[in-house]
C-alpha positions as CSV (number, residue, x, y, z in Angstrom):
1,M,-3.2,-2.8,17.0
2,G,-3.6,-2.5,13.2
3,R,-4.1,-5.2,10.6
4,L,-0.4,-4.9,9.8
5,T,1.1,-4.2,13.0
6,G,4.7,-5.5,13.0
7,K,4.8,-6.0,9.1
8,V,7.2,-4.2,6.7
9,A,6.0,-3.2,3.0
10,F,8.2,-2.4,0.0
11,I,6.4,-0.2,-2.5
12,T,7.6,1.1,-5.9
13,G,6.3,4.5,-7.3
14,A,5.6,5.7,-3.7
15,A,6.3,9.5,-4.1
16,R,2.4,10.5,-5.1
17,G,-0.6,9.4,-6.2
18,Q,-1.5,5.5,-5.7
19,G,1.8,4.7,-4.2
20,R,1.8,7.3,-1.5
21,A,-1.6,6.5,-0.5
22,E,-0.9,2.6,-0.1
23,A,2.2,3.8,1.8
24,V,0.1,5.9,4.0
25,R,-2.8,3.3,4.1
26,L,-0.3,0.4,5.2
27,A,1.2,2.6,7.7
28,S,-2.1,3.5,9.2
29,E,-2.7,-0.3,9.8
30,G,0.9,-0.5,11.4
31,A,3.4,-1.5,9.2
32,D,6.7,0.1,8.5
33,I,7.8,1.3,5.0
34,I,10.5,0.6,2.3
35,A,9.5,3.2,-0.6
36,V,11.2,3.9,-3.7
37,D,10.3,6.2,-6.8
38,L,12.4,7.2,-9.9
39,A,11.4,10.9,-9.0
40,E,12.0,12.1,-12.6
41,A,10.9,11.5,-15.8
42,A,10.8,7.9,-16.8
43,S,10.2,8.4,-20.9
44,A,10.6,11.0,-23.2
45,Y,6.8,10.1,-24.4
46,V,5.4,10.5,-20.8
47,R,3.9,14.1,-21.2
48,Y,2.2,14.6,-17.6
49,E,4.6,16.0,-14.9
50,P,6.9,13.5,-13.1
51,A,7.0,12.6,-9.6
52,T,9.6,14.7,-7.7
53,Q,12.0,14.2,-5.0
54,D,9.9,17.0,-2.9
55,E,6.9,14.6,-3.4
56,L,8.8,11.7,-2.0
57,D,10.0,13.7,0.9
58,E,6.1,14.5,1.3
59,T,5.3,10.8,1.6
60,V,8.1,10.3,4.4
61,K,6.3,12.8,6.0
62,L,2.8,11.6,5.8
63,V,4.0,7.9,7.0
64,E,5.8,9.2,9.7
65,A,2.8,11.3,10.8
66,Q,1.0,7.7,11.3
67,G,3.7,7.0,13.5
68,R,5.4,4.6,11.6
69,R,9.0,4.0,10.2
70,I,9.9,4.5,6.6
71,L,13.3,4.2,4.4
72,A,12.7,6.4,1.1
73,R,15.2,6.2,-1.6
74,K,15.3,7.3,-5.2
75,A,15.6,4.1,-7.5
76,D,14.3,2.8,-10.9
77,V,12.4,-0.2,-11.1
78,R,14.5,-1.0,-14.7
79,D,17.4,-1.1,-12.2
80,L,17.6,-4.4,-10.5
81,A,20.8,-3.7,-8.5
82,A,19.4,-0.6,-7.0
83,L,16.0,-2.3,-6.0
84,E,18.2,-5.0,-4.4
85,A,20.1,-2.5,-2.6
86,V,17.1,-0.7,-1.2
87,V,15.4,-4.0,-0.2
88,K,18.8,-5.2,1.7
89,E,18.8,-1.6,3.4
90,G,15.2,-1.7,4.4
91,V,15.5,-5.3,5.8
92,E,18.8,-4.5,7.6
93,L,16.8,-1.6,9.1
94,F,13.5,-2.8,9.9
95,G,14.2,-6.7,10.6
96,R,12.1,-8.0,8.0
97,L,9.8,-7.8,4.8
98,D,6.3,-9.0,4.4
99,I,4.4,-7.2,1.7
100,V,5.6,-6.4,-1.7
101,V,3.8,-3.7,-3.9
102,A,4.8,-3.5,-7.4
103,N,2.9,-0.1,-8.1
104,A,5.5,1.9,-10.3
105,G,4.1,2.6,-14.1
106,I,3.7,4.8,-16.7
107,V,1.2,5.6,-19.4
108,N,1.0,7.4,-22.6
109,Y,-0.9,7.2,-25.8
110,G,-1.0,6.2,-29.5
111,R,-2.5,3.9,-32.0
112,T,-0.9,0.6,-32.3
113,W,0.7,1.0,-35.8
114,E,1.9,4.5,-34.8
115,L,3.9,4.0,-31.7
116,T,7.5,4.0,-32.0
117,E,9.8,1.5,-31.1
118,E,11.1,3.4,-28.1
119,Q,7.8,4.3,-26.8
120,W,6.7,0.6,-26.8
121,Q,10.0,-0.5,-25.3
122,D,9.8,2.2,-22.3
123,T,6.4,1.2,-21.3
124,I,7.0,-2.7,-21.3
125,D,10.3,-2.0,-19.2
126,V,8.7,0.0,-16.8
127,N,5.4,-1.5,-16.3
128,L,6.3,-5.4,-16.9
129,T,10.1,-5.7,-16.4
130,G,9.9,-3.4,-13.6
131,A,7.0,-5.4,-11.8
132,W,9.4,-8.7,-12.5
133,K,12.5,-6.8,-11.2
134,T,10.6,-5.6,-8.3
135,V,9.4,-9.2,-7.2
136,K,12.9,-10.6,-8.0
137,A,14.6,-8.2,-5.8
138,A,11.9,-9.0,-2.8
139,V,10.9,-12.6,-3.0
140,P,14.1,-14.2,-1.9
141,T,13.9,-12.6,1.4
142,L,10.3,-13.7,1.8
143,I,11.1,-17.1,1.2
144,E,14.4,-17.1,3.6
145,Q,12.2,-15.7,6.3
146,G,9.8,-18.8,5.9
147,Q,6.7,-16.7,7.5
148,G,4.8,-16.2,4.3
149,G,3.9,-13.0,2.7
150,S,1.8,-11.1,0.1
151,V,2.8,-9.7,-3.3
152,I,0.6,-7.2,-4.8
153,L,1.1,-6.1,-8.5
154,I,-0.9,-3.1,-9.8
155,S,-2.5,-3.9,-13.1
156,S,-5.3,-2.0,-14.7
157,V,-8.7,-2.6,-16.5
158,A,-6.3,-2.7,-19.4
159,G,-4.7,-5.6,-18.1
160,L,-8.1,-7.6,-18.7
161,K,-9.6,-5.7,-21.8
162,G,-8.4,-4.2,-24.7
163,L,-8.5,-0.4,-24.3
164,P,-8.0,1.3,-27.6
165,F,-4.8,3.7,-28.0
166,L,-3.2,1.6,-25.1
167,A,-1.5,-1.5,-26.9
168,H,1.7,-1.0,-25.3
169,Y,0.2,-0.4,-21.8
170,A,-2.3,-2.7,-22.4
171,S,0.4,-5.2,-23.5
172,S,2.5,-4.5,-20.3
173,K,-0.6,-4.9,-17.7
174,H,-1.6,-8.1,-19.3
175,G,1.8,-9.4,-18.9
176,V,1.7,-8.4,-15.3
177,V,-1.3,-10.9,-14.8
178,G,0.3,-13.6,-16.6
179,L,3.3,-13.0,-14.1
180,A,1.2,-12.9,-10.9
181,K,-0.5,-16.2,-11.9
182,V,2.8,-17.9,-12.3
183,L,4.4,-16.5,-9.0
184,A,1.1,-17.5,-7.5
185,N,1.5,-21.0,-8.2
186,E,5.2,-21.1,-7.7
187,L,5.1,-19.4,-4.2
188,G,2.1,-21.1,-2.9
189,E,4.1,-23.6,-1.1
190,F,6.0,-20.9,0.6
191,D,2.6,-19.5,2.0
192,I,3.3,-16.5,-0.3
193,R,0.3,-15.0,-1.8
194,V,0.2,-13.0,-5.2
195,N,-2.6,-10.9,-6.4
196,T,-3.4,-8.2,-9.0
197,I,-5.4,-5.3,-8.8
198,H,-7.2,-3.8,-11.9
199,P,-8.2,-0.1,-11.3
200,H,-10.3,2.1,-13.7
201,G,-8.7,5.6,-14.2
202,V,-7.4,6.7,-10.8
203,R,-6.8,10.4,-10.0
204,S,-3.1,10.0,-9.7
205,G,-1.8,12.8,-12.1
206,M,-0.9,10.4,-14.6
207,S,-2.8,11.7,-17.3
208,D,-2.1,14.7,-20.0
209,G,-5.7,14.8,-21.7
210,S,-4.6,13.4,-24.9
211,M,-6.9,10.5,-24.9
212,T,-9.7,12.6,-25.4
213,Q,-8.0,13.9,-29.0
214,F,-8.0,10.0,-30.0
215,I,-11.6,9.3,-28.8
216,E,-12.6,12.4,-30.8
217,K,-11.0,11.2,-34.0
218,S,-12.4,7.6,-33.5
219,P,-15.7,8.1,-31.6
220,L,-17.0,4.7,-31.8
221,L,-14.2,3.6,-29.5
222,G,-15.5,5.9,-26.7
223,P,-18.0,3.3,-25.1
224,V,-15.0,0.8,-24.7
225,F,-13.8,3.1,-21.8
226,M,-17.1,3.5,-20.0
227,P,-17.9,2.5,-16.6
228,T,-21.2,1.2,-15.2
229,L,-21.2,3.1,-12.0
230,P,-22.1,6.8,-12.3
231,Y,-18.4,8.0,-11.7
232,Q,-15.6,8.6,-14.0
233,M,-12.3,8.4,-11.9
234,V,-11.7,6.6,-8.7
235,E,-9.3,8.0,-6.0
236,P,-5.9,6.7,-5.2
237,E,-7.0,5.6,-1.7
238,D,-9.7,3.4,-3.3
239,I,-6.9,1.3,-4.6
240,A,-4.9,1.8,-1.3
241,N,-7.9,0.1,0.6
242,M,-7.9,-3.0,-1.5
243,V,-3.8,-3.3,-1.2
244,A,-4.7,-3.2,2.4
245,F,-6.9,-5.6,2.3
246,L,-4.8,-8.1,0.2
247,A,-1.9,-7.5,2.6
248,S,-3.8,-8.6,5.8
249,D,-4.7,-12.0,7.2
250,E,-8.3,-11.2,6.0
251,A,-7.2,-12.3,2.4
252,K,-5.1,-15.1,3.7
253,Y,-6.8,-17.5,1.2
254,I,-6.8,-15.5,-1.7
255,T,-3.9,-15.8,-4.3
256,G,-3.9,-15.7,-8.1
257,A,-6.8,-13.2,-8.0
258,E,-7.8,-10.2,-10.1
259,M,-9.3,-7.8,-7.9
260,K,-11.3,-5.1,-9.8
261,V,-11.6,-1.7,-8.6
262,D,-13.1,-0.5,-11.9
263,L,-16.8,1.2,-11.3
264,G,-17.8,-1.8,-13.2
265,A,-16.0,-1.2,-16.5
266,L,-14.9,-4.6,-16.8
267,N,-18.8,-5.9,-16.6
268,R,-19.7,-4.1,-19.9
């Protein structure tokens, strides 16, 4: 018996990286998975390779290899109707919903005053409004069931710290924290917990190397990114481990918390 046997989790951005690791980790603990991913470029300003349908299909295989069921659909977190349709389909298939992981996100770089309006808006729409739409699509089911639940919003070190060249991203991730704190208060009476996770850089494919160019031009800002521990990146599985903890009864008294998996970067 896993910690999440009999549970069902809804995860966005599940085709690869953190989202895939979260799906596999929760499945390993006994959960069935409702997974979505855009599986194409979300913005013209994203320069790393986007996730693909083949990668989403691979997530399906990996979850099934854990002996669990999975419903995987292509959907954009900016499309509320699409998210609601997937949640409805998943609940009809699996019979319930217990865990919501708002994981989907994008990142790109630029000095604040040089960002374009579209660059700013794309990032806010995916990272913050997408998280809100994920919650809006899923939380009514948790409330209606009357059996509590766990909502986990993936933020970032940039959700608690003013990381340079990331004004749009940091604003979106700070916004995720505010969203989670309000939700934690509103949903507490329903025994639904809401928490954020704050990773340092994750080896998930969401990097195009351009951050180095900005730091080279503004070397005084480089130390802002330094971790305390002698590592530079965390693995997707490290974030998935925290998701599994927050989804489980081991975290039943934790809500409104900011869980840092950051190599000590926020301690500096």
